[in-house]
N, C-alpha and C positions, 0 to 999 in steps of 0.2 A: 609698460615700464620697460624699457629695454635691458636693463639688467635682470630682470626676472620675468621673461616671455609668458610663461606659463600662468602667471599670476593675472597679468594681461588679459591672456585669452580668458582666463575664468571670470574676470571683472563683464568681459563682453558677452558672455555666454547668459550669465547672470542676470544681465540688464535686458537681453533679449527676451529671457525666461518671464521674468518680472511684467515687461510689455505685454507678452502672451496673456499672462493671467489677469492683469489689469483689464486687457480689453474683453476678456469672457466675464470679468465682473460689470463691466459697463453693459454688455449686452444683456446681462441678467438683472441688473438694478438702475439703470440709466446713468446718468451723468452725475458723478460725484466730485467734480472738479480736481483739483490736485492732492486732495486729502490734506491739506495742510490746514492749521486752524485762522489762516489770515485769508482764507480763499472764501469769499461768500456762497459759492456753490457747493462746498463741502458742507457748511452749517445748514444750508438749505437741505442739502440730502439727509443730514441726520435727523432733522425735523419730519421730513417726508418718509422716511423710512419707519418711523417712530409712529406715524399718524396711521400709515397703511398695514404695519405688523405688529405693533406695540412691543417690540423688540428689535435689537440688533442683529444682523448678521453676523456670523462667525468672525468675519473680517475686519469689523468694526473695533479698534482698540478702545474698551469701554471703560479703562482707566484713564483715558486721556481728559482733560479738563472739559473742552467743550463739548464731548460726547456725555458726560455726568450732568452738564448744564441742560442741555437739551433735554435729556431725561427728566429733570426735574420740572421745566418749563413744559413737558408732555404731560407729566403727570397732574400738574396744576389743570392745565387745560381740560384734562378727561374728569379732574373733579368738577370742573364750573359746569361741565355739561349735564352731571348727576342732579 
């Protein structure tokens, strides 16, 4: 924004930092897509991470409806295995 260049600069810095953190998460957990509920890669990631670890990593928003749904589905699948 030309009126408030400091705000524009802060926005750019925040985006660069976010992108850096996202890349570190991708290296650790693999591809999780865009993180949006309409992204099939994100939904697959939620299921995969639950199957592997039984819980979500700290960066997953557990209150998010798709995360809750995947948790319920994972518990049902675990119950069937018993």
